[in-house]
N, C-alpha and C positions, 0 to 999 in steps of 0.2 A: 504493500500500500504506500509506503514511504516513497518508493521509486516512482509509482504511478503519479502520486501527487506532485512530486518534484518535476517530472517531465511535463505534466499538464501546465504547471506554473511557467516552466521554461518556454513551452511552445506558445503560450498566450503572450508572454512578455516579448518573445521574438517577433510576434505578429506585428507589433508596433515599431519594430526597428528595421525590417527588411527593406523598406522603400526609402529610407533616408539617404541623403547624398553626402558628399565628401566634406562639406564644411559645417561648422557648428551652427550656422544659421538656417540650415535646411532650405536651400535656395528654391528647390522645386516644391510644388504643392503635393502633399501626401493625401491621396484619396481615402486612406484607411485611418486617418487621424480621428481619434475619439476623445472627447473631453466631457467634463461635467457629469451629469447623472448617468451617462451611458458607459461609464468606465469604473471598475473597481481598481483604484489606484494602488491597492496592496499588491496586485499582480505586477505592476510596473516596479514597485519597490523591490520585490523579489528579483525581477529581471535585472535591475541595477546591481544587486548584490552578486548575481551570477556573472554579470559582465565584469565586475570589478575583480572577481576571483580569477578571471582569465579564461578566454575561449581559445579554441584551437587555432583560429586564424592568426591572431596577433602573437600569441605565445610561441607558436612554431617559428615565426619570423623574427620578431623583436626579442623575444625571451630566450629561445634556444639557439637559433641560427646565429644571431648577433651577440646578445649579452652574455650568454653562458660561455661562449668561446672567447670573446674579448676579455672576459674576466678569468679565463683559464681554469674554469671548473670543468669544461668539456673541450674536446678537440675534434676536428673532422678533416678527412682527406677529400671530402666531396666538394666540388666546385660551387654548388649552390649554397653551401654553408659559408656565406660571405664573411661573417664575423671572425672566423678563425684566421683570416689573412687580410682583413681590413679592405676587402674589395667592396665595390658599391653596387647596390641594388635599390633603385628608388622605391619600388613597390614594397620591399621588405622594410625599408626605413619607415615608410608611412603607414604600415599595417596597423599599429596601435591606434594612431590617429583615425584612420579610416573606420575601424571597428568602434571606437569609443565616441565618435560623433553621435551615433544613435543612442548609446547609453547616456550621454550627456543630455540629449533631448528628452529622453524618458525621465531622467532625474529632474530636469527643469519643470516638467509637467507635474510631477508629484509635488514638488515644492510649491508650485503655483496653486495646486488644488488644496493643499493642507495648511498653507500659511495663515489663513484667517479662521480656521476651523478649530475652536477650542477643544473639541472632543478628540482631535487628532494632534494635540499639542506635542506629546512625547514622540509620536511617529514623525512629526515634522522636524523635531530636533535631531532625531536619528538620521533623517534624510540629509540634513545639513552636514552631519559628520561624514556620511557617505560621499557627499559632494567634495569634501576636502580630500578624502581618500582617492577619489577619481582624478581630481585636477592636480593634486600634488605630484602624482605620477606623470601626468601629461606634461606639466611644465618642467619637471625634472628631466624628461626625455628630450623635449624640443626647445625649451626656453620660453620666449614670449608666445602666448597662445590666446585665442578668444576665451574670455573668462566672464567678465561682467555682462557681456551680451550673448554668451554661449547658450544655445538651445532655445533662443527666444523667437524663432521664426514664426511659430503659430500662436505665440502668446502676445508678442509686442510688434510683430511685423518687422523684426530686425533680421533681414535676410543676409546681410553682409557684415558680420560682426567684426569689430576692431580687435586687434591683438593687444591685450594688456601687457604691460611690463611685468616681468617676473617679480621684481621687487614689490610691486603693488599687489600682485596676486598673493605673495607670501604674507604680506601684512593683513590682507583680508582673510585668508585662510586661518591664520592664528586667531584672529578675532572671532571668526565663525565657530571655531572649536571652543573657545572660552565661553561665548554666549550660549551655545548649545548645551554645554556641560552644566552651566549654571541654571538653565531653564528646565532641564529634565527633572521630573517630579515623580517619585516612587509612589505617592499617594493616589495618583490618577489611574483610571481604568486602563488596562492593557488592551488597546484596540488593534494591535498589529500581530501579536501572537506568533503562530507558526509561519506567517509570511516573512518573518525575520529569521533567516537561516543561520544567523550568527549567535544571537542571544535570546531568541524567542521573545523579544519585546521587553526584556528586563532593563529598566532605565538605569539601575545602579551599575550594571555591567557596561552599558553604553557610556556612562559618564567616565568610567575608568578608561574606556577605549578612546574617548575624545582627549583626555589629558595625556594619555600615553602617546597618541599620535602627535600631540603638541610637542612632546619631547623630541620626536624625530624631526619635526619641522624646525624646531628651535636650533638643533644641532647643525642643520644645513646652513645656518647663518654664521658659523664659527669663523669663517675667513672674512666675510664681508661686513659683519656687524656683531662682534663678540659681546658688546654690552646688551644689545637686544636679545641675543641668544641667552645670556645669563638671566635676564628678566623673565623671558618666557619659560626657561627651565624651572625657575622657582615658582612661577605661576602654575605650571603643570603639577609640580610636586605638591603644592598646597591644595590643589584641586582634587587630588586623589588618583593615583595611577595604579597599574597592575600590581597585585600583591602575590601572585603565584601563577603557575601554569594554568590553573583553572580559569583565569581571566583572559587567556589568549583569545584573540579574534581569529576564529577558524571557520571556514566553510567546508563542510563534509560532502562527499560525493558518493554516487552509486557505482557499483562495479559493472559498468555498462559502457561500451564503446560509442553508443549513440548519445551519451551525455557530452555536450559540447564544452562543459567546464572541466575542471581538473586537467587542463591541457598539458601541463608539464609531465605528469605521469602518463598521460595518454600518448604523447609523442615519444616518450622514452621506451614504451613497450608495445605500441600498436601502430601509430602513424608513421614513425621513422626510426624503428629500433636498431637498424644497422648502419645509420649514417654518421654516428658519433661514437666517440669513446671518452672516458674520463681523462682529463688532462694530466700530463706528467707533473706539472707544477703543483696541482692539487694533491695527487696521490703521494708525491714525494714529501710534501709538507706534513700530511697526516702520518706518514711513516717516520719521518725525522723527529716528530714530537711524540711518537708512540701513542697516537690518539686512538682510544678504543672505539671511536665512532666509525673508523674505517670499514669495519665489517658490516655496518649498517648503511653505508654510503655506496659501497662498490661490490661488484660481483663479476666473475669471469664466466662467460658462456661459450661452450663449444661452437655454437652457432646462434648469435643473437638475432638473426634476421627474421625467423618466424615471429609473428605478432601474437599478442595475448589470445586472439580468437582462433588460433590454429592448434591442432592436437599436439604438435611437437614443440610447443612453447616451453622453454626451460627457465628455471629460476637461477641456475648457475651455481658457481662455487664461491662462497664468501670467505674462504680461508684467508687469514691476514697475509700470509707470505706469498700468496698467489696474485695479489693485486698489483697491477702495473699500469701506469699512466702513459698515454700517448702524447708525444710532444706536439705543440701547435705549429702550424705553418708548413705542413707537409701535404702532399697529394699522392695520386697513384698514376702519374703521367710518364713515368720511366726516366725522368731527368734527374738533375741534382737535388731536387726537392721531393723526390719520390720517398715514400715512407720507409722503403727498404734501406734507405741510406741513413736513417736515424740511428744515433749512437746506441739506443736501447732496443733496436729492432729485435723482436722475439721470434722472428721467422714466420709469424702468422698473425694477421690482424686480430684474430679472435683470442689471442693471448693477452690483449689489452682489456682493461676493465670497462664495464658499462655501469649505468646507474642501478643500484640494488633494487631487485624486483620484489623483495619482501617489504620494502618501506616506500621510498620515493617513487620507484618505477612501478606504480600500480594505478589502475583506472580509478580506484576509490581512495587514492592517497589524499589526505586532507590538504586544503590550501590554507597556509598560515599568512594572514594579512599583516599582523604585527604581534610580537610575542614578548613575554616577560623577560626572556633571555636577551633579546635585542635591546629592550629598554634599559636593562641593568648595565649593559655594555656602554650605552650612551651616558648613563648616570656615572659610570666609572670615569669616563672621559671628562664629564662636567666637573666631577669632584677633583680630578687631577688638575684641571684648569683653575680651580678655586672658585667655581661659579655656584656650587651648592655645598651643603654640609654633608656629612657622612664620610666613611672611609672608602677610598677608591678601590683598595684591594678587596674589601668585603663585597662591594658591588660586582667586581670582576668574578670573584668566586661564586657568588650567587648566580651570575649569568651562565657560567660554564656548567654549573650543577643543573640549572633549569634546562639548558640546551640538551644535556645528555638524558635527563629524565623525560624530556619531551618525546622521545622515540616511542613511548608507550601509546601515543596517539595513533601509531601505525598498527596497533594490535600485537606488538612484540613485547617480550619481557623487558627489553631496555637494558641500560648499562647499570650494573650494581654499584653501590656506593663505594666499595673498596677500589674499584677501577677508576671512579671519578676522583677519589682522593689520591690515587696513584698518579693520575695524569697531572693534577695540580701540583703535586710534589715534584714530579719530573720537570714540569714547566712552571717554576715559581714566578709569581708576579714581580715585575721589576719597574719601579717608578722611573728609572733612567730610560727605559724603552717603552714607557706606558702607551703612548699614542700608537706606536707600531703594534704592540702586543694586543691592545684592545681592538684595533680595527682589523688586524689580521684575524683575530678571533671572530669578529663580526662577519668576515668573509666566509668563514667556516659555518657559523651558526645560520646564516641566511642562505645557505645552499638551496637552490631551486626557488628562491625568491630573487631571480636574477636582475629584475629592474632595480630593486633596492640595493643589491650588491654593486651594480654599476654606479648608482648614485653615490653610495657611501665611499667607494673607491675614488671617485672624482673629487669628493669633498676632502677626504683625509689623505689621499696619496698612498694608502696601504690596502692590501699587501703590496710590496714592491714587485711588480711584474716585468719580466723582460719582453719588450715588444718584438713582434714578428715583422721582418722586412721582406715580405713575399713580393715577387715581381708583379707589376700591374696593380699594386695596392693604391687606395685612394687617399692615403693620409701621409705619404712620405715616410712610411714605416713607424708611425706613432700610433698609439692606441687611441681610437676615436673618443671624442668628448661629448657627443650628442647625436641625436637622430635628425634627419632632414625632413622638412615639411613635405606634404604631398605635392606632386607636380601640378595637380589640378587646382591648387590654391592660387597659383600664379595667374590663372585665367578666371576662375569662379569668384575669387575675392581679391583681385589683383592689387588694388590700391592699399588695402590693409596689409596684405602679404608683403608688398614691396617696402612698406614702412617698417615692418618687423625685421625684414632681412637687412635693411640699412643699419639697424642697431647691433647686428652681429659682427664680431671682430673679423671674421674671415668669410662673411657671406653665409649663404645657406649650405654649409658643408659640415661634414662630420668632425672637422677639426676645430670649429668654432666652440666657444665655451659659453655655457649659460651663466646668468648673473652671479650666482653664488659660487661658481667654480673658478676661483682665482688661483693664480700660480703662487 
């Protein structure tokens, strides 16, 4: 029944997204547009959550093909996995934007429907928080984007939305989180219930979610405005943040390949199971630090090509000593960059590790939007910088412990306390290398949340990754710093697009930096 309800909700929500076009203003008229009494907006609310969790379209392209390989969690010898070698594909760059314009429109309609309805007060505040979740990813990936006028085509006849500056977007998002958290009221009737896939309409949980997301956004300001970062960090802590893994913002999925969400797990074992391997950078780090998470992250399959739906699908061998990462920047073209020329070539592609199929590589693997472990790592950095009270090492220890205990969400026994303690003893916290240690740990903790990994790496500079200088790359051998706008924006919304591009340091290229990404 859970699966049936989920797919009904998903199908209805997608009904209102399939005909939207490529910019946030919805330039064309949608004949299926429904408002007012003809629509149960709880369905759109659910659809927005499903969209934010990630669908196959954009996760395959922006998340796996680009972000996971640029961040050297994964590697690929396939030419269409452009991120491994920094080659350019305009459609893959814009995939997230293309998919999320419809999600943004649905979100705008829910906000418009509930903003003056006192009976939907809590649901409205929850939608404001979802708005921040959606748009903070968008602006982190692209820079200046339509925000204040986004999704307003059918509400205010704003068909050609302006691109707001990222600095202004961040200021508004932080205020949105603060106001929404303060307005949530546990004494009010729960009108959203099961339509909320994250917290079942619990306003106490949503308030913690808002304040914890505020921590993430505040830390993005660490280079461009540390005083504001400090202020918002303290505002978030005072407002009440996650207190344990039970507070994690998670969307759970069904074990069904027709489910368009849980795209990271789906791509790893069903849609593209043989196109990637885990990166040597990642596997070597886990081995060098004797990280007990390795056997929950990696597996070696004799033949990873069969997908989940085929009879000979295999889970592989998770033995610690068998895990081997593939270096980035290689191909199978027979030349100097052929994978057989790699220094650790094992004689067979299938001796390299793939994503563990007991945990992350599952169709029903949960999507973690933001976690207690992530937040405590950011708190450790804030404490190190002197922005908040508390002991930085305690925050760090709490984060590592929570991250290892979090594997229970995959239905496995998880890592026992003695192994957690052993890891922390083998890798003691060092204030001298705090920023590197904290943010390298963040890279491990946020595995398969590749948009967040890409953002935090640009902000912090850690982990230190060795760039790939593959022939015909689009970045002169440097790791990309952003995604490019959809090509259609140059014609569909040309004046606003050109203004936004003029504010980029290197034009609409992957080498330009967003506002908070300073050297």
